[in-house]
All heavy atoms as a GROMACS GRO file, in nm:
protein
  626
    1MET      N    1  11.425   9.866   9.093
    1MET     CA    2  11.294   9.801   9.100
    1MET      C    3  11.296   9.662   9.029
    1MET      O    4  11.345   9.646   8.919
    1MET     CB    5  11.191   9.888   9.033
    1MET     CG    6  11.054   9.843   9.043
    1MET     SD    7  10.927   9.955   8.970
    1MET     CE    8  10.973  10.102   9.044
    2ASP      N    9  11.256   9.568   9.096
    2ASP     CA   10  11.254   9.429   9.044
    2ASP      C   11  11.157   9.412   8.925
    2ASP      O   12  11.038   9.434   8.940
    2ASP     CB   13  11.221   9.328   9.162
    2ASP     CG   14  11.240   9.192   9.120
    2ASP    OD1   15  11.248   9.155   9.003
    2ASP    OD2   16  11.261   9.110   9.214
    3VAL      N   17  11.210   9.376   8.812
    3VAL     CA   18  11.132   9.352   8.695
    3VAL      C   19  11.020   9.247   8.717
    3VAL      O   20  10.905   9.256   8.665
    3VAL     CB   21  11.220   9.322   8.570
    3VAL    CG1   22  11.136   9.290   8.441
    3VAL    CG2   23  11.308   9.442   8.542
    4LYS      N   24  11.054   9.133   8.784
    4LYS     CA   25  10.960   9.032   8.809
    4LYS      C   26  10.851   9.077   8.896
    4LYS      O   27  10.740   9.037   8.878
    4LYS     CB   28  11.037   8.904   8.869
    4LYS     CG   29  11.126   8.838   8.781
    4LYS     CD   30  11.180   8.712   8.838
    4LYS     CE   31  11.284   8.654   8.745
    4LYS     NZ   32  11.244   8.516   8.688
    5VAL      N   33  10.878   9.164   8.992
    5VAL     CA   34  10.772   9.222   9.073
    5VAL      C   35  10.667   9.303   8.976
    5VAL      O   36  10.548   9.288   8.986
    5VAL     CB   37  10.822   9.304   9.184
    5VAL    CG1   38  10.714   9.382   9.256
    5VAL    CG2   39  10.899   9.221   9.289
    6LYS      N   40  10.731   9.387   8.899
    6LYS     CA   41  10.652   9.471   8.811
    6LYS      C   42  10.569   9.384   8.721
    6LYS      O   43  10.441   9.411   8.702
    6LYS     CB   44  10.726   9.567   8.734
    6LYS     CG   45  10.654   9.673   8.665
    6LYS     CD   46  10.748   9.771   8.588
    6LYS     CE   47  10.794   9.887   8.678
    6LYS     NZ   48  10.861   9.990   8.589
    7GLU      N   49  10.623   9.278   8.662
    7GLU     CA   50  10.550   9.189   8.569
    7GLU      C   51  10.444   9.121   8.649
    7GLU      O   52  10.332   9.101   8.587
    7GLU     CB   53  10.650   9.091   8.517
    7GLU     CG   54  10.745   9.148   8.407
    7GLU     CD   55  10.849   9.041   8.361
    7GLU    OE1   56  10.860   8.934   8.432
    7GLU    OE2   57  10.930   9.083   8.269
    8GLY      N   58  10.465   9.086   8.770
    8GLY     CA   59  10.356   9.012   8.851
    8GLY      C   60  10.241   9.102   8.878
    8GLY      O   61  10.129   9.070   8.867
    9ILE      N   62  10.277   9.229   8.904
    9ILE     CA   63  10.167   9.330   8.939
    9ILE      C   64  10.084   9.355   8.811
    9ILE      O   65   9.966   9.365   8.809
    9ILE     CB   66  10.241   9.464   8.979
    9ILE    CG1   67  10.299   9.456   9.112
    9ILE    CG2   68  10.140   9.580   8.980
    9ILE    CD1   69  10.394   9.568   9.163
   10ILE      N   70  10.147   9.370   8.696
   10ILE     CA   71  10.082   9.388   8.569
   10ILE      C   72   9.989   9.272   8.546
   10ILE      O   73   9.883   9.285   8.499
   10ILE     CB   74  10.183   9.417   8.448
   10ILE    CG1   75  10.244   9.548   8.474
   10ILE    CG2   76  10.108   9.407   8.318
   10ILE    CD1   77  10.357   9.572   8.377
   11GLU      N   78  10.025   9.141   8.556
   11GLU     CA   79   9.958   9.030   8.542
   11GLU      C   80   9.827   9.036   8.639
   11GLU      O   81   9.718   9.005   8.588
   11GLU     CB   82  10.036   8.899   8.556
   11GLU     CG   83  10.130   8.879   8.446
   11GLU     CD   84  10.057   8.857   8.311
   11GLU    OE1   85   9.954   8.794   8.307
   11GLU    OE2   86  10.104   8.925   8.221
   12ILE      N   87   9.850   9.071   8.765
   12ILE     CA   88   9.738   9.080   8.855
   12ILE      C   89   9.649   9.184   8.803
   12ILE      O   90   9.514   9.164   8.805
   12ILE     CB   91   9.795   9.117   8.995
   12ILE    CG1   92   9.862   8.996   9.057
   12ILE    CG2   93   9.677   9.163   9.084
   12ILE    CD1   94   9.932   9.022   9.181
   13LEU      N   95   9.681   9.299   8.762
   13LEU     CA   96   9.600   9.409   8.719
   13LEU      C   97   9.524   9.359   8.590
   13LEU      O   98   9.396   9.384   8.573
   13LEU     CB   99   9.680   9.535   8.679
   13LEU     CG  100   9.729   9.603   8.796
   13LEU    CD1  101   9.828   9.706   8.760
   13LEU    CD2  102   9.619   9.671   8.887
   14LYS      N  103   9.584   9.287   8.497
   14LYS     CA  104   9.516   9.231   8.375
   14LYS      C  105   9.413   9.136   8.417
   14LYS      O  106   9.295   9.141   8.366
   14LYS     CB  107   9.620   9.163   8.290
   14LYS     CG  108   9.709   9.270   8.207
   14LYS     CD  109   9.804   9.182   8.125
   14LYS     CE  110   9.888   9.287   8.054
   14LYS     NZ  111   9.988   9.220   7.953
   15ASP      N  112   9.434   9.049   8.512
   15ASP     CA  113   9.341   8.948   8.557
   15ASP      C  114   9.231   9.017   8.621
   15ASP      O  115   9.110   8.983   8.600
   15ASP     CB  116   9.398   8.846   8.660
   15ASP     CG  117   9.501   8.753   8.593
   15ASP    OD1  118   9.502   8.741   8.475
   15ASP    OD2  119   9.582   8.683   8.669
   16VAL      N  120   9.250   9.113   8.707
   16VAL     CA  121   9.135   9.182   8.792
   16VAL      C  122   9.057   9.276   8.698
   16VAL      O  123   8.937   9.268   8.700
   16VAL     CB  124   9.198   9.264   8.902
   16VAL    CG1  125   9.094   9.350   8.960
   16VAL    CG2  126   9.256   9.170   9.003
   17THR      N  127   9.120   9.342   8.606
   17THR     CA  128   9.044   9.446   8.523
   17THR      C  129   9.007   9.391   8.383
   17THR      O  130   8.901   9.439   8.331
   17THR     CB  131   9.136   9.567   8.481
   17THR    OG1  132   9.252   9.525   8.413
   17THR    CG2  133   9.182   9.635   8.612
   18GLY      N  134   9.062   9.277   8.334
   18GLY     CA  135   9.027   9.234   8.204
   18GLY      C  136   9.079   9.308   8.087
   18GLY      O  137   9.044   9.284   7.979
   19LEU      N  138   9.172   9.392   8.122
   19LEU     CA  139   9.227   9.488   8.015
   19LEU      C  140   9.369   9.428   7.988
   19LEU      O  141   9.452   9.410   8.072
   19LEU     CB  142   9.239   9.633   8.072
   19LEU     CG  143   9.116   9.705   8.113
   19LEU    CD1  144   9.144   9.827   8.181
   19LEU    CD2  145   9.019   9.720   7.998
   20ASP      N  146   9.391   9.410   7.856
   20ASP     CA  147   9.514   9.364   7.812
   20ASP      C  148   9.626   9.470   7.811
   20ASP      O  149   9.746   9.431   7.815
   20ASP     CB  150   9.508   9.302   7.670
   20ASP     CG  151   9.432   9.164   7.672
   20ASP    OD1  152   9.432   9.099   7.781
   20ASP    OD2  153   9.366   9.130   7.560
   21ASP      N  154   9.584   9.585   7.797
   21ASP     CA  155   9.692   9.698   7.788
   21ASP      C  156   9.722   9.768   7.913
   21ASP      O  157   9.798   9.870   7.922
   21ASP     CB  158   9.637   9.796   7.686
   21ASP     CG  159   9.518   9.875   7.718
   21ASP    OD1  160   9.444   9.823   7.807
   21ASP    OD2  161   9.489   9.977   7.647
   22VAL      N  162   9.671   9.718   8.027
   22VAL     CA  163   9.691   9.786   8.156
   22VAL      C  164   9.845   9.765   8.195
   22VAL      O  165   9.899   9.653   8.161
   22VAL     CB  166   9.604   9.731   8.270
   22VAL    CG1  167   9.635   9.593   8.312
   22VAL    CG2  168   9.610   9.818   8.391
   23GLY      N  169   9.896   9.870   8.241
   23GLY     CA  170  10.044   9.858   8.277
   23GLY      C  171  10.148   9.899   8.164
   23GLY      O  172  10.266   9.907   8.191
   24THR      N  173  10.093   9.925   8.047
   24THR     CA  174  10.188   9.967   7.940
   24THR      C  175  10.257  10.098   7.975
   24THR      O  176  10.364  10.123   7.930
   24THR     CB  177  10.106   9.984   7.806
   24THR    OG1  178   9.994  10.056   7.816
   24THR    CG2  179  10.074   9.842   7.751
   25ASN      N  180  10.183  10.183   8.055
   25ASN     CA  181  10.233  10.309   8.099
   25ASN      C  182  10.242  10.285   8.258
   25ASN      O  183  10.127  10.304   8.323
   25ASN     CB  184  10.153  10.430   8.054
   25ASN     CG  185  10.200  10.561   8.131
   25ASN    OD1  186  10.307  10.562   8.201
   25ASN    ND2  187  10.135  10.666   8.100
   26ALA      N  188  10.358  10.260   8.306
   26ALA     CA  189  10.375  10.236   8.444
   26ALA      C  190  10.344  10.347   8.541
   26ALA      O  191  10.334  10.335   8.661
   26ALA     CB  192  10.512  10.177   8.472
   27ASP      N  193  10.327  10.464   8.479
   27ASP     CA  194  10.300  10.594   8.559
   27ASP      C  195  10.156  10.633   8.537
   27ASP      O  196  10.114  10.738   8.594
   27ASP     CB  197  10.399  10.696   8.525
   27ASP     CG  198  10.529  10.670   8.579
   27ASP    OD1  199  10.551  10.620   8.693
   27ASP    OD2  200  10.635  10.686   8.502
   28GLU      N  201  10.066  10.554   8.471
   28GLU     CA  202   9.935  10.600   8.446
   28GLU      C  203   9.864  10.575   8.583
   28GLU      O  204   9.879  10.487   8.663
   28GLU     CB  205   9.866  10.499   8.349
   28GLU     CG  206   9.720  10.516   8.327
   28GLU     CD  207   9.660  10.417   8.239
   28GLU    OE1  208   9.715  10.298   8.217
   28GLU    OE2  209   9.560  10.448   8.175
   29ASP      N  210   9.779  10.679   8.618
   29ASP     CA  211   9.699  10.677   8.736
   29ASP      C  212   9.585  10.582   8.721
   29ASP      O  213   9.494  10.614   8.646
   29ASP     CB  214   9.666  10.815   8.779
   29ASP     CG  215   9.598  10.814   8.927
   29ASP    OD1  216   9.519  10.738   8.956
   29ASP    OD2  217   9.631  10.921   8.996
   30LEU      N  218   9.598  10.470   8.794
   30LEU     CA  219   9.487  10.369   8.771
   30LEU      C  220   9.355  10.412   8.820
   30LEU      O  221   9.246  10.358   8.782
   30LEU     CB  222   9.537  10.227   8.840
   30LEU     CG  223   9.665  10.182   8.786
   30LEU    CD1  224   9.726  10.071   8.872
   30LEU    CD2  225   9.658  10.129   8.643
   31PHE      N  226   9.348  10.489   8.933
   31PHE     CA  227   9.219  10.542   8.988
   31PHE      C  228   9.161  10.655   8.903
   31PHE      O  229   9.044  10.651   8.867
   31PHE     CB  230   9.246  10.572   9.126
   31PHE     CG  231   9.287  10.468   9.217
   31PHE    CD1  232   9.410  10.463   9.260
   31PHE    CD2  233   9.198  10.366   9.255
   31PHE    CE1  234   9.459  10.357   9.348
   31PHE    CE2  235   9.237  10.263   9.324
   31PHE     CZ  236   9.365  10.261   9.376
   32ALA      N  237   9.245  10.748   8.872
   32ALA     CA  238   9.196  10.869   8.796
   32ALA      C  239   9.155  10.828   8.654
   32ALA      O  240   9.057  10.887   8.604
   32ALA     CB  241   9.310  10.974   8.779
   33ASP      N  242   9.211  10.730   8.595
   33ASP     CA  243   9.176  10.677   8.462
   33ASP      C  244   9.058  10.574   8.463
   33ASP      O  245   9.021  10.522   8.354
   33ASP     CB  246   9.288  10.632   8.381
   33ASP     CG  247   9.396  10.746   8.360
   33ASP    OD1  248   9.358  10.856   8.363
   33ASP    OD2  249   9.507  10.707   8.321
   34GLY      N  250   9.006  10.546   8.581
   34GLY     CA  251   8.888  10.458   8.592
   34GLY      C  252   8.922  10.311   8.580
   34GLY      O  253   8.832  10.228   8.556
   35ILE      N  254   9.056  10.269   8.586
   35ILE     CA  255   9.093  10.134   8.569
   35ILE      C  256   9.068  10.054   8.700
   35ILE      O  257   9.017   9.943   8.692
   35ILE     CB  258   9.242  10.120   8.530
   35ILE    CG1  259   9.263  10.186   8.397
   35ILE    CG2  260   9.292   9.990   8.536
   35ILE    CD1  261   9.404  10.224   8.352
   36LEU      N  262   9.091  10.115   8.811
   36LEU     CA  263   9.060  10.060   8.943
   36LEU      C  264   8.952  10.129   9.014
   36LEU      O  265   8.955  10.254   9.019
   36LEU     CB  266   9.186  10.054   9.030
   36LEU     CG  267   9.294   9.960   8.992
   36LEU    CD1  268   9.411   9.970   9.096
   36LEU    CD2  269   9.247   9.815   8.980
   37ASP      N  270   8.856  10.050   9.065
   37ASP     CA  271   8.759  10.112   9.161
   37ASP      C  272   8.775  10.042   9.297
   37ASP      O  273   8.864   9.966   9.317
   37ASP     CB  274   8.619  10.094   9.111
   37ASP     CG  275   8.576   9.953   9.084
   37ASP    OD1  276   8.657   9.855   9.134
   37ASP    OD2  277   8.481   9.918   9.015
   38SER      N  278   8.688  10.070   9.386
   38SER     CA  279   8.718  10.012   9.523
   38SER      C  280   8.705   9.863   9.525
   38SER      O  281   8.785   9.801   9.595
   38SER     CB  282   8.606  10.075   9.613
   38SER     OG  283   8.471  10.048   9.576
   39MET      N  284   8.622   9.804   9.453
   39MET     CA  285   8.613   9.658   9.454
   39MET      C  286   8.736   9.597   9.382
   39MET      O  287   8.795   9.499   9.443
   39MET     CB  288   8.487   9.601   9.378
   39MET     CG  289   8.363   9.624   9.462
   39MET     SD  290   8.360   9.518   9.616
   39MET     CE  291   8.377   9.361   9.562
   40ALA      N  292   8.772   9.655   9.278
   40ALA     CA  293   8.907   9.596   9.207
   40ALA      C  294   9.025   9.619   9.290
   40ALA      O  295   9.115   9.535   9.296
   40ALA     CB  296   8.922   9.669   9.076
   41THR      N  297   9.026   9.728   9.367
   41THR     CA  298   9.136   9.751   9.460
   41THR      C  299   9.147   9.652   9.557
   41THR      O  300   9.256   9.603   9.588
   41THR     CB  301   9.125   9.891   9.524
   41THR    OG1  302   9.108   9.994   9.430
   41THR    CG2  303   9.236   9.915   9.619
   42VAL      N  304   9.045   9.595   9.618
   42VAL     CA  305   9.044   9.487   9.715
   42VAL      C  306   9.099   9.367   9.658
   42VAL      O  307   9.182   9.295   9.700
   42VAL     CB  308   8.904   9.483   9.777
   42VAL    CG1  309   8.895   9.342   9.869
   42VAL    CG2  310   8.856   9.594   9.864
   43GLU      N  311   9.043   9.333   9.524
   43GLU     CA  312   9.090   9.212   9.457
   43GLU      C  313   9.241   9.230   9.440
   43GLU      O  314   9.315   9.125   9.458
   43GLU     CB  315   9.022   9.201   9.331
   43GLU     CG  316   8.875   9.159   9.339
   43GLU     CD  317   8.806   9.146   9.210
   43GLU    OE1  318   8.850   9.065   9.126
   43GLU    OE2  319   8.697   9.213   9.189
   44VAL      N  320   9.287   9.336   9.397
   44VAL     CA  321   9.439   9.356   9.372
   44VAL      C  322   9.518   9.346   9.487
   44VAL      O  323   9.624   9.274   9.488
   44VAL     CB  324   9.457   9.491   9.296
   44VAL    CG1  325   9.611   9.524   9.296
   44VAL    CG2  326   9.401   9.496   9.158
   45LEU      N  327   9.465   9.403   9.601
   45LEU     CA  328   9.537   9.382   9.723
   45LEU      C  329   9.546   9.246   9.774
   45LEU      O  330   9.652   9.198   9.818
   45LEU     CB  331   9.481   9.476   9.837
   45LEU     CG  332   9.494   9.626   9.816
   45LEU    CD1  333   9.420   9.699   9.924
   45LEU    CD2  334   9.644   9.660   9.825
   46VAL      N  335   9.433   9.167   9.761
   46VAL     CA  336   9.440   9.040   9.801
   46VAL      C  337   9.532   8.948   9.721
   46VAL      O  338   9.612   8.866   9.764
   46VAL     CB  339   9.307   8.969   9.795
   46VAL    CG1  340   9.296   8.820   9.811
   46VAL    CG2  341   9.208   9.033   9.907
   47ALA      N  342   9.531   8.974   9.589
   47ALA     CA  343   9.621   8.911   9.497
   47ALA      C  344   9.762   8.933   9.519
   47ALA      O  345   9.850   8.844   9.522
   47ALA     CB  346   9.585   8.923   9.352
   48LEU      N  347   9.800   9.062   9.553
   48LEU     CA  348   9.934   9.095   9.588
   48LEU      C  349   9.978   9.027   9.710
   48LEU      O  350  10.096   8.985   9.716
   48LEU     CB  351   9.943   9.248   9.596
   48LEU     CG  352   9.929   9.339   9.476
   48LEU    CD1  353   9.914   9.486   9.518
   48LEU    CD2  354  10.054   9.326   9.387
   49GLN      N  355   9.890   9.031   9.806
   49GLN     CA  356   9.925   8.967   9.930
   49GLN      C  357   9.970   8.810   9.919
   49GLN      O  358  10.059   8.768   9.967
   49GLN     CB  359   9.818   8.977  10.042
   49GLN     CG  360   9.810   9.127  10.087
   49GLN     CD  361   9.702   9.146  10.191
   49GLN    OE1  362   9.732   9.191  10.294
   49GLN    NE2  363   9.574   9.113  10.152
   50ASP      N  364   9.881   8.750   9.826
   50ASP     CA  365   9.901   8.604   9.800
   50ASP      C  366  10.031   8.586   9.710
   50ASP      O  367  10.116   8.499   9.745
   50ASP     CB  368   9.782   8.546   9.724
   50ASP     CG  369   9.654   8.542   9.821
   50ASP    OD1  370   9.674   8.558   9.939
   50ASP    OD2  371   9.548   8.523   9.753
   51LYS      N  372  10.041   8.658   9.607
   51LYS     CA  373  10.156   8.640   9.515
   51LYS      C  374  10.291   8.670   9.581
   51LYS      O  375  10.394   8.607   9.569
   51LYS     CB  376  10.136   8.727   9.395
   51LYS     CG  377  10.248   8.702   9.298
   51LYS     CD  378  10.215   8.756   9.162
   51LYS     CE  379  10.308   8.728   9.055
   51LYS     NZ  380  10.308   8.586   9.006
   52PHE      N  381  10.293   8.782   9.663
   52PHE     CA  382  10.429   8.831   9.711
   52PHE      C  383  10.442   8.810   9.863
   52PHE      O  384  10.546   8.848   9.919
   52PHE     CB  385  10.442   8.979   9.689
   52PHE     CG  386  10.446   9.010   9.536
   52PHE    CD1  387  10.342   9.076   9.468
   52PHE    CD2  388  10.548   8.970   9.466
   52PHE    CE1  389  10.330   9.095   9.342
   52PHE    CE2  390  10.551   8.997   9.311
   52PHE     CZ  391  10.449   9.066   9.267
   53ASP      N  392  10.354   8.739   9.921
   53ASP     CA  393  10.359   8.707  10.066
   53ASP      C  394  10.381   8.826  10.148
   53ASP      O  395  10.485   8.835  10.230
   53ASP     CB  396  10.466   8.602  10.083
   53ASP     CG  397  10.458   8.536  10.230
   53ASP    OD1  398  10.339   8.529  10.282
   53ASP    OD2  399  10.556   8.503  10.292
   54ILE      N  400  10.302   8.927  10.126
   54ILE     CA  401  10.311   9.054  10.202
   54ILE      C  402  10.177   9.080  10.267
   54ILE      O  403  10.072   9.016  10.244
   54ILE     CB  404  10.338   9.172  10.111
   54ILE    CG1  405  10.231   9.192  10.012
   54ILE    CG2  406  10.481   9.161  10.053
   54ILE    CD1  407  10.244   9.311   9.919
   55GLN      N  408  10.177   9.166  10.366
   55GLN     CA  409  10.057   9.210  10.441
   55GLN      C  410  10.029   9.363  10.408
   55GLN      O  411  10.121   9.432  10.433
   55GLN     CB  412  10.065   9.175  10.592
   55GLN     CG  413  10.060   9.034  10.626
   55GLN     CD  414   9.938   8.974  10.586
   55GLN    OE1  415   9.829   9.006  10.588
   55GLN    NE2  416   9.953   8.838  10.508
   56VAL      N  417   9.912   9.395  10.357
   56VAL     CA  418   9.875   9.530  10.341
   56VAL      C  419   9.765   9.555  10.438
   56VAL      O  420   9.652   9.530  10.388
   56VAL     CB  421   9.833   9.552  10.191
   56VAL    CG1  422   9.810   9.694  10.165
   56VAL    CG2  423   9.945   9.505  10.097
   57PRO      N  424   9.786   9.626  10.540
   57PRO     CA  425   9.691   9.668  10.635
   57PRO      C  426   9.595   9.766  10.567
   57PRO      O  427   9.639   9.871  10.528
   57PRO     CB  428   9.756   9.721  10.756
   57PRO     CG  429   9.895   9.680  10.732
   57PRO     CD  430   9.922   9.659  10.594
   58VAL      N  431   9.459   9.732  10.559
   58VAL     CA  432   9.364   9.825  10.495
   58VAL      C  433   9.364   9.957  10.558
   58VAL      O  434   9.353  10.059  10.511
   58VAL     CB  435   9.217   9.762  10.501
   58VAL    CG1  436   9.128   9.859  10.446
   58VAL    CG2  437   9.225   9.638  10.430
   59SER      N  438   9.388   9.961  10.696
   59SER     CA  439   9.383  10.084  10.778
   59SER      C  440   9.503  10.177  10.732
   59SER      O  441   9.497  10.300  10.757
   59SER     CB  442   9.395  10.058  10.930
   59SER     OG  443   9.515   9.995  10.957
   60GLU      N  444   9.612  10.122  10.671
   60GLU     CA  445   9.731  10.200  10.631
   60GLU      C  446   9.727  10.214  10.482
   60GLU      O  447   9.814  10.280  10.427
   60GLU     CB  448   9.851  10.126  10.668
   60GLU     CG  449   9.873  10.124  10.823
   60GLU     CD  450   9.991  10.045  10.861
   60GLU    OE1  451  10.087  10.030  10.775
   60GLU    OE2  452  10.006  10.006  10.977
   61PHE      N  453   9.615  10.170  10.413
   61PHE     CA  454   9.618  10.182  10.270
   61PHE      C  455   9.586  10.336  10.232
   61PHE      O  456   9.492  10.395  10.274
   61PHE     CB  457   9.498  10.092  10.201
   61PHE     CG  458   9.494  10.113  10.052
   61PHE    CD1  459   9.587  10.043   9.972
   61PHE    CD2  460   9.397  10.193  10.006
   61PHE    CE1  461   9.568  10.053   9.844
   61PHE    CE2  462   9.383  10.202   9.867
   61PHE     CZ  463   9.466  10.137   9.783
   62ASP      N  464   9.676  10.393  10.150
   62ASP     CA  465   9.664  10.534  10.099
   62ASP      C  466   9.662  10.518   9.950
   62ASP      O  467   9.765  10.484   9.892
   62ASP     CB  468   9.777  10.616  10.161
   62ASP     CG  469   9.776  10.756  10.110
   62ASP    OD1  470   9.694  10.787  10.021
   62ASP    OD2  471   9.862  10.837  10.148
   63ARG      N  472   9.550  10.546   9.894
   63ARG     CA  473   9.529  10.535   9.746
   63ARG      C  474   9.643  10.604   9.668
   63ARG      O  475   9.683  10.546   9.563
   63ARG     CB  476   9.402  10.588   9.723
   63ARG     CG  477   9.344  10.535   9.589
   63ARG     CD  478   9.192  10.568   9.577
   63ARG     NE  479   9.174  10.674   9.486
   63ARG     CZ  480   9.048  10.694   9.425
   63ARG    NH1  481   8.943  10.612   9.459
   63ARG    NH2  482   9.027  10.794   9.354
   64SER      N  483   9.687  10.717   9.720
   64SER     CA  484   9.792  10.788   9.640
   64SER      C  485   9.914  10.715   9.636
   64SER      O  486  10.003  10.732   9.541
   64SER     CB  487   9.813  10.928   9.699
   64SER     OG  488   9.868  10.921   9.835
   65GLN      N  489   9.945  10.623   9.730
   65GLN     CA  490  10.073  10.546   9.729
   65GLN      C  491  10.061  10.421   9.643
   65GLN      O  492  10.148  10.349   9.616
   65GLN     CB  493  10.104  10.507   9.870
   65GLN     CG  494  10.150  10.624   9.949
   65GLN     CD  495  10.185  10.583  10.092
   65GLN    OE1  496  10.151  10.482  10.136
   65GLN    NE2  497  10.251  10.674  10.162
   66TRP      N  498   9.928  10.394   9.598
   66TRP     CA  499   9.910  10.263   9.524
   66TRP      C  500   9.847  10.293   9.386
   66TRP      O  501   9.784  10.212   9.322
   66TRP     CB  502   9.813  10.178   9.595
   66TRP     CG  503   9.877  10.123   9.735
   66TRP    CD1  504   9.877  10.195   9.850
   66TRP    CD2  505   9.936  10.000   9.748
   66TRP    NE1  506   9.944  10.111   9.943
   66TRP    CE2  507   9.983   9.988   9.881
   66TRP    CE3  508   9.972   9.890   9.667
   66TRP    CZ2  509  10.049   9.891   9.936
   66TRP    CZ3  510  10.030   9.785   9.731
   66TRP    CH2  511  10.077   9.785   9.856
   67SER      N  512   9.864  10.420   9.329
   67SER     CA  513   9.782  10.466   9.218
   67SER      C  514   9.844  10.432   9.084
   67SER      O  515   9.781  10.444   8.975
   67SER     CB  516   9.771  10.615   9.228
   67SER     OG  517   9.890  10.687   9.227
   68THR      N  518   9.979  10.387   9.080
   68THR     CA  519  10.046  10.348   8.952
   68THR      C  520  10.114  10.215   8.964
   68THR      O  521  10.140  10.176   9.073
   68THR     CB  522  10.137  10.453   8.906
   68THR    OG1  523  10.249  10.458   8.988
   68THR    CG2  524  10.076  10.607   8.900
   69VAL      N  525  10.150  10.158   8.860
   69VAL     CA  526  10.217  10.023   8.860
   69VAL      C  527  10.352  10.051   8.928
   69VAL      O  528  10.393   9.971   9.019
   69VAL     CB  529  10.246   9.972   8.725
   69VAL    CG1  530  10.350   9.852   8.717
   69VAL    CG2  531  10.113   9.925   8.652
   70ASN      N  532  10.425  10.167   8.896
   70ASN     CA  533  10.550  10.188   8.963
   70ASN      C  534  10.534  10.209   9.118
   70ASN      O  535  10.618  10.167   9.191
   70ASN     CB  536  10.618  10.306   8.898
   70ASN     CG  537  10.684  10.282   8.764
   70ASN    OD1  538  10.721  10.176   8.742
   70ASN    ND2  539  10.691  10.384   8.688
   71LYS      N  540  10.430  10.290   9.151
   71LYS     CA  541  10.403  10.294   9.301
   71LYS      C  542  10.374  10.172   9.372
   71LYS      O  543  10.419  10.149   9.476
   71LYS     CB  544  10.297  10.412   9.329
   71LYS     CG  545  10.348  10.556   9.292
   71LYS     CD  546  10.226  10.651   9.315
   71LYS     CE  547  10.277  10.791   9.294
   71LYS     NZ  548  10.163  10.886   9.302
   72ILE      N  549  10.293  10.086   9.307
   72ILE     CA  550  10.264   9.963   9.360
   72ILE      C  551  10.390   9.875   9.383
   72ILE      O  552  10.411   9.812   9.482
   72ILE     CB  553  10.160   9.883   9.281
   72ILE    CG1  554  10.022   9.963   9.274
   72ILE    CG2  555  10.133   9.747   9.328
   72ILE    CD1  556   9.918   9.914   9.172
   73ALA      N  557  10.471   9.881   9.269
   73ALA     CA  558  10.593   9.798   9.288
   73ALA      C  559  10.687   9.858   9.398
   73ALA      O  560  10.749   9.776   9.476
   73ALA     CB  561  10.667   9.811   9.154
   74ASP      N  562  10.695   9.972   9.418
   74ASP     CA  563  10.775  10.033   9.526
   74ASP      C  564  10.717   9.989   9.664
   74ASP      O  565  10.789   9.952   9.752
   74ASP     CB  566  10.760  10.193   9.521
   74ASP     CG  567  10.854  10.251   9.408
   74ASP    OD1  568  10.937  10.171   9.346
   74ASP    OD2  569  10.826  10.373   9.376
   75ARG      N  570  10.582   9.995   9.687
   75ARG     CA  571  10.523   9.954   9.801
   75ARG      C  572  10.544   9.811   9.834
   75ARG      O  573  10.570   9.768   9.942
   75ARG     CB  574  10.371   9.989   9.801
   75ARG     CG  575  10.339  10.144   9.816
   75ARG     CD  576  10.380  10.210   9.933
   75ARG     NE  577  10.302  10.149  10.062
   75ARG     CZ  578  10.359  10.131  10.172
   75ARG    NH1  579  10.479  10.160  10.198
   75ARG    NH2  580  10.290  10.084  10.260
   76VAL      N  581  10.524   9.721   9.724
   76VAL     CA  582  10.558   9.580   9.747
   76VAL      C  583  10.695   9.558   9.779
   76VAL      O  584  10.716   9.486   9.877
   76VAL     CB  585  10.519   9.502   9.614
   76VAL    CG1  586  10.570   9.360   9.619
   76VAL    CG2  587  10.371   9.509   9.591
   77GLY      N  588  10.783   9.633   9.720
   77GLY     CA  589  10.925   9.614   9.761
   77GLY      C  590  10.960   9.648   9.905
   77GLY      O  591  11.033   9.585   9.976
   78GLU      N  592  10.887   9.755   9.948
   78GLU     CA  593  10.899   9.796  10.093
   78GLU      C  594  10.853   9.690  10.187
   78GLU      O  595  10.912   9.670  10.296
   78GLU     CB  596  10.836   9.932  10.110
   78GLU     CG  597  10.903  10.054  10.044
   78GLU     CD  598  10.815  10.176  10.051
   78GLU    OE1  599  10.715  10.180  10.120
   78GLU    OE2  600  10.853  10.270   9.980
   79LEU      N  601  10.734   9.640  10.149
   79LEU     CA  602  10.673   9.542  10.239
   79LEU      C  603  10.741   9.401  10.242
   79LEU      O  604  10.718   9.326  10.326
   79LEU     CB  605  10.522   9.537  10.205
   79LEU     CG  606  10.435   9.650  10.230
   79LEU    CD1  607  10.294   9.641  10.163
   79LEU    CD2  608  10.424   9.688  10.371
   80GLU      N  609  10.810   9.375  10.130
   80GLU     CA  610  10.880   9.249  10.129
   80GLU      C  611  11.013   9.247  10.212
   80GLU      O  612  11.060   9.140  10.251
   80GLU     CB  613  10.932   9.226   9.976
   80GLU     CG  614  10.815   9.162   9.900
   80GLU     CD  615  10.857   9.123   9.752
   80GLU    OE1  616  10.949   9.201   9.697
   80GLU    OE2  617  10.812   9.024   9.712
   81GLU      N  618  11.059   9.364  10.241
   81GLU     CA  619  11.190   9.375  10.321
   81GLU      C  620  11.162   9.342  10.465
   81GLU      O  621  11.060   9.337  10.532
   81GLU     CB  622  11.236   9.519  10.303
   81GLU     CG  623  11.280   9.554  10.164
   81GLU     CD  624  11.327   9.690  10.162
   81GLU    OE1  625  11.302   9.772  10.245
   81GLU    OE2  626  11.375   9.728  10.050
   0.00000   0.00000   0.00000
């Protein structure tokens, strides 16, 4: 997993949520722990698309595949290929 990708994701999450400690546990469930809601998810997806030049079709968005920093990094890696 690309460290720069993970760092970029954490920065996006910090910007969107306003939380400085988000991402300290890369396996924390961002939805279950109330860090991301539906509006924040849209903001994160738009920021990810802009930063990493990827397309995330909303119709294919499955919250379970985007619920942790590690899972987001995996999906970004797949979409960059």
